[in-house]
Every structure is written in C-alpha cells, then in structure tokens.
C-alpha angles and dihedrals in degrees: 000000000000111000112213106215124203114268113281098030124112123222114224118252135201102185136089090301093058144078088261090072097059102083095038087052090049089052088050090051087056089053099252124134118217137146124211124220090262092054102258108151117207099223092045090048092051091052094044092052092043096238122163122229114265140167092217124047132176118195110197118195112196103193112228098006101132118186093245091048090052095045093050095046096034093126086078093054112050094164095050092039088058089058096050096085091058095036133096138226120238131190120239131216131269117282093036093222139116102261094049094039098048093048090048089050094044097050101028089231135089141275091259088067101032095050089223098129107160147317088301132009139168117273102222092204095058102020089228130121112263125206109220103194093045090037096227123159090013135114134214108349091217090056094045093048106033102172117104113245123234087241091057092050093050094044090052088057093053098259111145107240120181133182118191114200149131118304091242090066096050107109093353118152092247092050093047092047102045106020109022120149110058126102102254117225116192113235117153105195126050088240089057090048091054090050090050092049092053092046093050094049094045087056097051144342118269145095129304124192112205122190127196117187103169097091093055094043092051092046092054093051101040107012127254092266093059127106088240090060089049090053092050091050091048091052092049093047092050092053093046090053088051090048091055089053095045105050121082117279112272095031112145113226120197120188120193141144139224095228143329132240142243132199112253123228112226090204089062099054126115126193111219091196094064104025109092093205091056099038100047112109093000123127098183143338124229134180118051139291093280098042123027138192104206112199115202120227116252109282093012120130106245091198089058090048090052091048092052092049091049092050094046098045099033114173090356092080146029107225122193133167118239095265092049093050091049093046090049090057096239091143098030116234109351123220119217094246091052098050097081091056093061113092120259081234123029120202129194115187122221131211111001097319126131140187117211134183111220090198089071106013116076121224088254092053092048090054098050109128096205117070141156142169105106138087108272117122091248089058100036108039116078131178130248106199121181131202132168114209 
C-alpha cells in the first residue's frame, strides 16, 4: 500500500537515503562488509553516501539537530555551516523521536524490527505503558530490541568501538537496547567526551560513537528559535571544530541527528484525557504529542476510534489504523513480536498541532514549546555532514 500523505509531509525511509544507512556506511568506510536485517550493505552504503575509506571514524549524533533547524540557524554554527554545501539530507524514522531514531541508527534497520516505537508504548506482556528512554515498565533490553547492532557486529570482528558518555547512560536499558556493543568510557561533559574521542583515536584505529543531547534538551525547553537554542548550538559547533583539530589526521567525522524539532502552537492542542471524542473507546495513549499510538479499550471498535480521531482533528492529523500504518511502511518491516506494541490507531500530527494526555503529561510537559515526532520536514529531515581531519 502506498500511503499518500498530505502535501508537505515526509514519509519515513529505511534505505540508503535514511538514517539507517549511517552506521553501515561507517563500517564500510572502515573496510568491513556487513548486511543489516533490512538489506543495507555496508560497502554499498559507503558508496551511496560518498564516504572515503578510513581507519578511524567518528559518528557524532546531535540529538534534535534537524537539517532545516541547522540551515535556518546556521549563523550559530560556522563549522557545521561550512560542511552543509558538501553534506547530504537523510530521512529519519517514524516516529521522529530519540528512541526510534537511535535504534534505527544503531541497528541499521527500522522501528518495526527494533521494537522501539516511540517515547512511550504499550508493553504487551504487562498491558502497561512503558517509557523507552527511561526504560520503565520494560524487561531485558536484549529481548525487547532483538536486532544486532552495527557496533556489536564490528566488536565481534575485533574492531575497537568506543562510546564516551555520561555515567548515567552506561549500561542503561536504552543504551543496551539501541546502541549496545561499544566499550563505554565515562565522560560527563561534551567537552570531556570530545577529549576522550581524540584520546581513543590517537591510541588506535577504530570507531567512536559520540552523542550530544544538549541541543534537543534546550529546544524542548525554550524552542529551537530561542537564543538559548542558539547558544547550545554554538557550544556544540565549537566543540566539533575542536574535535576535527584534535583527532589524528585522516580521521573521518560524520555528523548526523535522530530528528529535528518544530515549535508547537498552544492554540492547536487537544487533551485526550478530557476530550470525549478522543477518549471514547481508548484504554491508553502512547508515543508523544506529535505522534501517538492509540490503544483501544478491550471490546472497543478500533475503526470507530480512528473515525472519531479523524473527525475531531481534521486536517491537523493523519490518522491510520494499525494495518494501514504497517502497510504504508511507516515502521518499515514489522516483526511479529513488535506488532502488538503498535497502536490500534496511529496518529501523525500536521502543522504545529499536538495532542496531550493530562493523565500522564504534566502541565510543564504540555507547555513545552519544542516538540517532534511527526512527519514535517523540520522533524524528519536530518543532516549527514562529512569532514576529514
């Protein structure tokens, strides 16, 4: 089934033009052949993304730095702006959010295989709402997310893979699910992580995965058009320039993101907890305010739930039932054990609209100006910027 989206929306992709191709391509740059479960071959990915061969590679993931966000605020990022002309645009996952995006990146596959379907999702074993990033109401990460990561494959072949990061992420459920495999080196600040990256690569060839979460966090709190977001981008850009000058000559540096951000419109927000049209027949709502998994109550007609949501939200949302969203390829190929976690109804918001649930979202969360998860270009299109030290 080909889902025709409203004009201006971007369908997710999980091929060589997508976020899923980045780590396979990095493996190809290191000279290693591998093929992911969705058929992405490392050497082909390297060629498709135009990457040179290298014995040292750094993959930098700047959480929340969509290509459009970067291009429109590029004055705060002279180093990254200088890479834009030779860079590429990639398509993110659905939903365009961290759990889904990082697992897509880490495995080179798609949410329908990784079982990482949003900020929250129903745990079919317990029937409760699970929080993916915090790893609450979830079991063994390796059982939840069963696809091997590119890092695991490389490590098994003797390639040194390192991930510097805060102590709180070491061995966390989210890390073990989406990004397992590297040797984790504790480094609390982004500056310390850059120092660790340079030190590791000066010591030996290999791959380093470097995560930066400050841009996304600032965007949620203040909006990506704020001066605070500009400051966060400036700080990140300054450190990435320093990284390029600190790693050994010939090191390949790849900068990408899991998703971008938009500014929400408080006048286009619905509360599913208090709106009868959105609450009728609904047991719980997962996902996030821009992309929802709507789980029908036992005995409820999910088609009727979908119809009510379509009528209530109108042009502010694309509403599909589970079968339609799977057939449209929103989650890529879907494994049998993943299917029950997908909402009976799947909702992607348009424009700047959001749906919240005041039973689970605090007043502060409902008022956040920076949001993401849906299919607009600002949310879906991410950069791939390449530099050789």
